[in-house]
N, C-alpha and C positions, 0 to 999 in steps of 0.2 A: 240905437233903434232896436226894439224887441224883435225877435226872430219872426213872430207872426206878422208884424207890420212890414217886414222886409220881403215877405213872400210875394205880395202883389207886384212889387217893384221888380223882383227877379223874373216873374212870369212875363211881365211886359217887355223885359229886355232879352227874352229868349229869341235867338235869331236864326239858328241853324236847326230848323224843325224837321222831324220831331226831336225834342230834347226831353230826357227824363230828369227831373229835379229831385234830389233827395232831401225831403223835409225831415230833419232830426230835431227833436225838442225834448226838454226836460224841465220840470217845474214841480213845486209842491202843490198838491191838489187840496182845495177846500171841500168840505162836505157839500154835496149838491152838484149842480152843473158848473163845469169849467170850460169856457169857450177857448178852443185851441186854434181853429182855422175858421175864418169868415171871409169868403171871397164873393164879390158881386161884379156887375158890369161897371166900368168898361174893361176891367181886368179879364173877365170871361165874356165870350161872345160865341155865336155860331160860326164865326170865321176862325177864331182861335180858342177852341174849348180846351178843357183839361180832362184827362182820363186817369183816374187813380189806378195804381198797379198792384203793389204789395204793401202789406201793413205788418208792423211788428211792435210789440209793447211789453212792458213789464207784466208778467202774469200776476193778476190780483183779483180774487173773488169779489172784492168790494168795489171794483171799477167796471163801468159799463161804457161802451163806445156808442155814441149816437151820431149817425151820418145821414145827411140829407142833401140832395142835389136838385136844383131848379124849381123847387116848390110846386111840383106837379103831382096830380093824383097817382100817376104811375111811378113816382119816386117817393113813396111814403118813407117816413123816418125809419131807418134801419138801426136796430139796437143789437149790439153784440156783446155778450159777456166776455170779459177779458180774464176769466179765471184760469184758462189754459190756452192762451193764444200761442200760435206757432211762431217759429223763428222768422219766417217770411210768409205770411198768409195772404193768398190772393184776395183782393178787395177792389173790384173794378166798378167804378161809378163814373158816368159821363156827366160833366157839368158845363153847361153853355151859358147860364145866367147867374147861378149862385151855387156855392158849396159851403156847407157848415159841418164842422167836426167838433163835437163836444165830448168831454170825458166826465161822466157822472160818478161821483164817489159817495159811498154810503157813510164814510167817515174820512177825516183828513188823512192824506197819504203824502209821505215825504219822498222827495227825489224820484218822482215818477218819470219814466223815459219812454219815448215812442219814435218810430220811423214810419214815414209814408212816402212811397215813390209816386211821382206825379208826372205823367206825360203831358207836355204842352204840344198841341197838334195843329197843323193846318190841314183840315180834312180833305181827302180826295173825294171825287164824285161818288165812288163806291162807298166810302165811309158815310158821306152825307145821306145816301139812299138808305143804308142800314140804320143809321141813327135818326132818320126822319128829319133831317135838317133841310132848310129851303134850298132849292136849286135855282141858279141863274139860267138865263136863256142859253148861255154858252155851255153850262153844265148839262142841260137837257139835250143839246145837240151832240155833245160828246158821249153822253149816255146812250143815245140812239146809235151813234156810229160804232161804239164798242160793245153794244148789247150788255151794258152794265146792270140795268135793272133786272134783266133775266138771270144774269150770273149771281146777283145777290139773292134772288128768289131761290135759285138752285143751292145756294150755300157755298159757292166756290169763291166768292168775293164778299167783302174785302179780306185781304190777308191780315192776320194779327201783326201788330207793329213790329214785334221782335222778329217775326219771319220775314217781313219786308226788309228789315235792316240786314238780316243774314243774306238775303238774295242780292241786295244792292251793294253791300260793302265787301270789297275784295281785300281780305286781311293779309298783311305781311307778318305781323308779330303782335302777340299779347304779352305784356310784361308786368309782373308784380314788382313794384319798386318799394323796397322796405328801407325806411330812413329812421335813424335815431336822432331826434331833434332836441336842441336846447333853446329855450325861449326866455330871454330876459323879461322882467316884469314891465308891462306897459308898452311893449314894442311888437312890431310885426317882423318875423324872421323868415325870409325865403329859405326853403329847404330843398326844393326841386324845381328846376326850370328846364323845359324841353321845347324843341322845335321840330317840325317834320323834316326828315333828312333830305327830301326831294320836293320840288315845287308842286308835283302832282300827287302829293300825299297829304293826309290830315292825321291829327292825333285825336283820340277820343278817351276821355276819362270815363271808365265803366264801373268803378267801385272805389269806395274810400272807407277807411276805418282807422282807429287809433286807440292807444292804451288809455283807459279812463281811470285806472286805479289811483287812489289817493287824492283824486280831484273832488272839488265841491262845486255846487252851483255858483257860489260867490267868486270862484276863481275866474270864471268866464273865459276858459281856454277854448280857442276855436281854430279850426282849419279854414284858411281862406283859399279860394280857387280863383285865379285870374286867367282868363283866356282872351287872346288877341287884345283888343282895346277895352275889354270889359274888366276893369280893375275890381278885385274882390267881388266877383260876380256871385260866388257862393260863400256864405259864412256859416260853417257847420260846427255846432257845439260839441266839443270832445266829450264832455260829461255824459252826453246822450249815447255815446258809442260803446262798443265792446270789441276788443281786438280779436275775439274768437269768431266774429262775423264780419263779412264784407257787405257793406250797404250799397245796393246797386244804384247806378245813375247812368246817364248817357249824355255827355257834354262834349260836342265836337269843338275842335280848335283848328283853324286854318293856318295860323302863323306861330303861335306860342301858347304854352300851357305852364302856369306857375302855381306851385303849391307852397303856401306859407303857414307858419304857426304863430298864433297870437295868444298872449296871456296877459290878463288885465291887472290882477291884484295878487298879493301874497309874495312868497319867495319865488325866485326864478325857477322855472321848470327845467330839470336836467335829465338828459337821456330818455326822452319820451318817444315811444315807438309809434310810427305812422306807416300805414300800408295803403298803397293805391294801385289799381289796375289800369294801365294805359295801353291802348291799342293803336297800331298803325294801319291805316286803310288807304287804298288808292282813291284819289279824288275822281271818281267815275263821272260820266255824263249824267247819270241818274242823280248822283249826289249833288252835282253842280246845279241841276234843275231844282232840287229841294232847297238848296242854299241860296237861290236867287242869283247864281252866277251864269255867265254866258255858256250856252251849251247847244245841243242839237234840238230841232223841232220834235223829233221822235221822242227824245228823253223828256222834254217838257210835257208832251201829251200823255206819255205813260205815267208820269208822276201825278199829273192833274187827274187823270182817270182813276188811278189806283190799280193799274194793271201792270204788274212787273213783268218784263219780257222773260 
């Protein structure tokens, strides 16, 4: 299945929200518009929207990025020249009904590569207020109880997602795991399997990269990420990577995290460099509330409101 077709499936299977999915893609561009991402309902909704995060792509004066969300007058088509795009350029767009990303090329381009970080979110009441999403009766009552609308007007809520995570996650250790992998042709080879050391801890995959040298699009070399019961939850094309950069993501795992290498055609791949950043966090009451696990009423209310203690 093409990477673009797998993206809606991956979004619908996100379970430990918020999760940041790393969309890595490479292809030959034809002259004119090349549709890369097309998302619509029911994949996107006001209950589970997507917030893009950072963007990176091959610098090319002949390529233009066209991004559009929700087909609203306030979300007009944004066109960005990719003549000198940064390593990881902020590109935040909220999509609740539709998201379209198109690469327009003045002339054919070979082996064009890009990355887009995408947060899959279950909005808090504070986020709903800021993003002008509909509130339920329960949301309105909680907003009045916690003075959320006034806090949003003052600019003190909601917290940025990254800041929320920093406040809620009590970290024990962040580790860069560097693996030299060998992948026989046509097989999936596990190269790293980890589990939380204690029952009240979780693992989080926070970045991934690999050596792309000597590879071609036709090789279809991929990094597979399996977490808990989600087999091959992420399929990340190695050809779109560069080992000089760590591509951000945020993929929690409660029981196990497995990184595998897949190679479809050609000679077996020998001694290929793979690097991931994996963090250990305490499974706090706030995280248990986010992940739909049994926890305290106080934690449930704080997470729903978007007011981190």
